[in-house]
C-alpha positions, 0 to 999 in steps of 0.5 A: 775341783775338790774331792767329795764323798756322799753317803746317801740313803732314802728318797731325799738323798736320791733327789739330792744325787739327781741334782748333783748329777744333772747340774753340778757334775763337772765341779768336783770328783764324787765318791758315792756310798749307799746301801741302796743299789737303785741309787747307782745310775746306768750311766756313770760319769767319769768323775763319779765312783759308786760303792754299794755297801753298808757305810756303818762298817768302819773297815769298808768305809775307810777303804774308800776314804783318802786324805784328799777328800775335803767334804763329806755329805751324810744324808741318811734316814736312820738316826743311829746309822747316821751317828755311826757314820759321822763318828767314823768320818770324824775319827778319820779326819778332823779337817774334813767338812761334814754336812749332815741333815738333822731332824731335831735339837737333840740330834744337833747336840750330838753333831758338833764342831767347827768343821760340821755343818748342820742342815735342819729339816724342820727349819727348811720346811717351816721357812718354805711355809713362812715365805708363802704367807702374805705381808711378811718378808721373804726369808733366805731358805724359801726365797723366790720361786725355788727354781734357781732364779736367785743364786749365790755363786762363790768366785774361785781364784782362777775364774774369768770373773775374778778381778773384773769390774761388774760394769765390764760384764755383759749381763743378758737376762740376769743381773749381779745384784750384790757381793758378799765379802768378808761377812758384809753384803755390798750392793753392786755398782758399775765400778766394783771389782770382783775378787777371788773368794767373793760370793756373787748374789745373782738373779735372772732366768734360771737357765741363764744362771746355770750357764753363768754358774758354769762360766764362773766356776770354769777355771782357764786351762780346764776345757772341756770343763765345765761342759764335761770331761770327755771328747766324743768323736763320731764317724760313719762308715756308710757316709765317710771314706776311709781317708775322711775317717782317718782324718777325723781320728788323727785330728781327734787324737791331736785334741786328746793330746793337747786338751785337758779332757779325761777320755776320748770316745770314738763312736763308729756308726754303721761298722762295716769295714773289718780291716779298718775296725781292726786298725781302730781297735789297736788305738784303744787304751785306758784313755781311748775307747773305741765303740762300734755301734752294731745297732745301725743307729743314725747319728741323732739317736746315738748322740741323744743317748750319749748326751746323758753322759755329759760330753765335753766336746763333740768331733765330727767331719764335714760329711756329718756336719753338712747334714742339717739334721746333724747340725740341728741336734748338735745345736740343741745339745749346747755342747762345743763342736769341733769340725775337722778340716781337709788339712793336717792340723799337727802344725796348728799355730793360730786361732781366730774369732770373727766378731759379730753383734750377737756375741753380746748375747752370750758371755761364755764364748770368749773364755772358751776361746782363751782357754783353748788357745792358751792350752794349745799355745796358739797365737790368737787373732780377733777379727772385726770386719764391717763394710761401714766401719761400725766396729764391735768396740764393746765386744772387743773391750771384753777380749782386751780385758780378758787378754790383760787378766789372763796375760794372753796377747791377742792380735786385733784386726779391724777392717772394712775391706778384707772380708774374713772369709777371703782372709781365711781362704787366702791363708795357706797355714792352718788356723783354728776358727772359733764360731758362736754356735748360732741358730742360723747355722742349722739352716739350709745350706742353699739359703745360707749361700746367699746370706751376708752373715759371716757365720752362715757362710763360714761354717761351710769352709773346710780348709780350716778346723772350726770350733762351734761354741754354744752361746746363750742366744735364744735359750728357748730354741734349744 
């Protein structure tokens, strides 16, 4: 993660900022400086800070600069202001990479240096037009539909894609076409090993590629990133007893203590118990926020509003999760969900994932499971159950590869007799149960009770905490 300053003005700058906030919000820490207060959104993400002043003021601009800023983006309409800002930044740091938009050759001559990157507007526009001509090759600046169906993604050192064979990566609705390495382009093949600092050329479904991007940029030990930075807990004083509310609070505080989230937000729906409200308010500090929703909103309405803030993980109790409309909204969000359990999790020591064939549909669940298990120092079990002994060997290989890569031992249990639900019911100690958040979980519980599919039944268990990890299954359903 790097610290980036964005100095913005104008319509193009506004579009640029919207894209950063919508798609790449969790990748860096951003400082935004603008003379236009309209660029400051109503909802401010935790890794963004906004400053409203004239950036040509050296005194004011230097006050927001720091030695750990690695990159600066100048996107301004006025040429003279652009030059002044560039000089201030370059005077402040010779090592900072400055990316700046230029309109003609005269401007290019002014902004020079090894650490300066020029984006020529005329080249971009002409390239987009040339790419639409018949019988000419596509050029990089205007390639394809322009909807994100082709991406170049750099591999950071801690990525779960580093040091893996391309053939070991299940590529559903996308393909790794090639690798840029040391100024060479290499066509991909099954045995090629991805190295840190490589740049992958990938093509496929734009929504899938956005998810792949997050997976690649997700460095183990940073969860709930790349989903978001904060944990949101929802309790409802009309639907939950005092004991169940305190259960959810205690378990969310445990997660806040053991994971790399920035802040914990406890959202209290239908606040009505004055004594409990006072008790909850005592928990508040700079990283724990207690929010009472006095507008009598139901979970769905409040949750849709909060999703604009890029939630990293949601925590709910069984009382809310048992409601089908709540499960459906959580599934649509594509955010990991922690469902609390009836037992204390303070002595949590083990995690478990039960394999199924649908896990081939999404690449992101195994890195998330390893990330959380490593952060919480949990013994990790991979459970493969099939009455006909048709085991998920391909998926299991994925876990074993990650186990070696991340130096995290896993315990593999293959069985055709011991149903995993019975296995978990028999365990007196508490286990953290990971499940892929599949569409079937949003179904009616009365029908799920008669299903043979493990996920349809196991989400109703309450004696162990559960984390539902979103996968790429049926993207259009979200």
